[in-house]
C-alpha positions as CSV (number, residue, x, y, z in Angstrom):
1,M,0.0,0.0,0.0
2,L,1.3,3.4,-1.0
3,T,0.7,6.8,0.8
4,K,1.1,10.3,-0.5
5,N,-0.7,11.8,2.4
6,S,0.3,15.5,2.4
7,D,-0.1,15.8,6.2
8,I,2.3,12.9,6.7
9,L,4.8,14.3,4.2
10,N,4.6,17.8,5.7
11,K,5.2,16.5,9.2
12,I,8.1,14.5,8.0
13,D,9.6,17.7,6.5
14,R,9.3,19.4,9.9
15,L,10.7,16.4,11.7
16,A,13.6,16.3,9.3
17,A,14.4,20.0,9.8
18,H,14.2,19.6,13.6
19,Y,16.4,16.5,13.5
20,T,19.0,18.1,11.4
21,A,19.2,21.4,13.2
22,N,18.6,20.4,16.8
23,V,19.4,16.7,17.2
24,A,22.0,15.7,14.6
25,N,23.9,19.0,14.6
26,K,27.6,19.3,14.2
27,F,28.3,19.5,17.9
28,I,26.5,16.2,18.8
29,K,26.4,14.0,15.6
30,D,29.8,12.6,16.1
31,E,28.7,11.0,19.4
32,F,26.0,9.0,17.6
33,R,28.7,6.4,16.8
34,N,28.4,5.2,20.5
35,L,24.8,4.3,20.2
36,G,25.3,0.8,18.8
37,L,22.6,1.0,16.2
38,E,22.7,-1.2,13.1
39,H,23.8,0.2,9.7
40,R,20.3,-0.4,8.3
41,T,18.8,1.7,11.1
42,W,21.1,4.6,10.2
43,N,20.2,4.1,6.5
44,D,16.5,4.3,7.4
45,I,17.0,7.4,9.5
46,E,19.0,9.1,6.7
47,S,16.3,8.2,4.2
48,L,13.5,9.6,6.4
49,T,15.4,12.8,7.3
50,E,17.2,13.6,4.1
51,K,15.2,12.2,1.2
52,N,11.6,13.1,1.8
53,A,11.5,15.2,-1.4
54,Q,11.8,12.0,-3.4
55,F,9.1,10.3,-1.4
56,R,6.8,13.4,-2.1
57,I,6.9,12.4,-5.7
58,D,6.8,8.6,-5.4
59,G,5.0,8.2,-2.1
60,Y,5.9,5.9,0.8
61,Y,5.0,2.2,0.9
62,M,3.3,1.9,4.3
63,D,5.6,-0.9,5.4
64,D,8.7,1.0,4.5
65,L,7.4,4.2,6.2
66,Y,6.6,2.2,9.4
67,I,10.1,0.7,9.4
68,K,11.7,4.1,8.9
69,L,9.7,5.5,11.8
70,H,10.6,2.6,13.9
71,S,14.3,3.1,13.1
72,L,14.1,6.7,14.3
73,A,12.2,5.6,17.4
74,L,15.1,3.1,18.1
75,F,17.5,6.1,17.8
76,V,15.4,8.2,20.2
77,H,15.5,5.4,22.8
78,A,19.2,4.8,22.4
79,A,20.0,8.5,22.5
80,R,18.0,8.9,25.7
81,T,19.4,5.9,27.5
82,K,23.0,5.7,26.2
83,L,24.0,9.2,25.1
84,L,22.0,11.8,27.1
85,P,23.4,10.9,30.5
86,Q,27.0,11.5,29.4
87,L,26.5,14.0,26.5
88,K,27.7,17.2,28.3
89,S,31.0,15.6,29.3
90,L,31.5,14.1,25.9
91,V,30.9,17.4,24.2
92,A,33.1,19.2,26.7
93,S,35.9,16.7,26.0
94,H,36.2,18.1,22.5
95,G,36.5,21.6,23.7
96,S,40.2,22.0,23.0
97,R,39.4,21.8,19.3
98,R,36.8,24.5,19.4
99,S,36.8,28.3,19.5
100,P,35.2,29.9,22.6
101,Q,32.1,30.6,20.6
102,E,31.8,27.0,19.4
103,K,32.3,25.8,23.0
104,T,29.4,27.8,24.1
105,L,27.2,26.6,21.2
106,A,28.2,23.0,21.8
107,D,27.3,23.4,25.5
108,I,23.9,24.8,24.5
109,A,23.3,22.0,22.1
110,A,24.2,19.4,24.8
111,T,22.1,21.1,27.4
112,N,19.0,21.2,25.1
113,F,19.5,17.7,23.6
114,G,17.1,16.0,26.0
115,S,14.3,18.6,25.2
116,N,15.0,18.3,21.5
117,L,14.8,14.5,21.7
118,G,11.4,15.0,23.4
119,I,10.2,17.2,20.5
120,L,11.5,14.6,18.0
121,A,9.6,11.9,19.9
122,D,6.4,13.9,19.8
123,Q,6.8,14.6,16.1
124,L,7.5,10.9,15.4
125,N,4.4,9.9,17.4
126,D,2.2,12.4,15.4
127,I,3.5,11.0,12.1
128,F,3.0,7.4,13.3
129,T,-0.6,8.2,14.4
130,L,-1.4,9.8,11.0
131,A,0.2,6.8,9.2
132,T,-1.9,4.3,11.2
133,K,-5.1,6.3,10.3
134,D,-4.1,6.4,6.7
135,D,-3.3,2.7,6.8
136,A,-6.7,1.8,8.3
137,E,-8.5,4.0,5.8
138,Q,-6.7,2.3,2.9
139,S,-7.2,-1.2,4.2
140,R,-11.0,-0.9,4.1
141,G,-11.7,-3.7,6.6
142,K,-8.7,-5.9,5.6
143,P,-5.8,-6.3,7.9
144,T,-3.6,-3.2,8.1
145,V,0.0,-3.1,7.1
146,L,0.8,-2.3,10.7
147,S,-0.9,-5.5,11.9
148,K,1.6,-7.5,9.9
149,L,4.7,-5.8,11.4
150,S,5.3,-7.4,14.7
151,E,8.5,-5.4,15.3
152,L,6.5,-2.3,15.7
153,K,4.6,-3.4,18.8
154,D,7.2,-1.6,21.0
155,F,7.0,1.6,19.0
156,G,5.3,3.7,21.7
157,S,7.6,2.4,24.5
158,L,10.6,3.5,22.6
159,L,9.5,7.1,22.6
160,V,9.0,7.5,26.4
161,L,11.6,7.8,29.1
């Protein structure tokens, strides 16, 4: 099943902008290597956050959209549990390579990272909710695509602390 739902696509655009500017910014992105996520997960995140323009033309297959959303939810969970507790010290450890202005910006990015992850989780949940509604409408009484993806049963729990 394919979706070109403009609400979903617009929300993905906003999520991608937030992710790029506030979560995966130049001060924090290098620390993502410590999250232990699989290569495919990173590919899904990249596709969702950097290639939405192509999906605006072609649409998303629902199963592919769900998997990409799940990959980003895995990131949110890993970032909250593995990175957030030590992020300020990790960012500070790179201070000798930064100008005083960059040190301040890096500290601000690290300080706000938890809040920015929360915003990302909320955006992700909104998109997931829209996708499930679109999925149900397109299924017309048949089993939804979501019902066939057992790995998504933990989706909501990945987004909460």
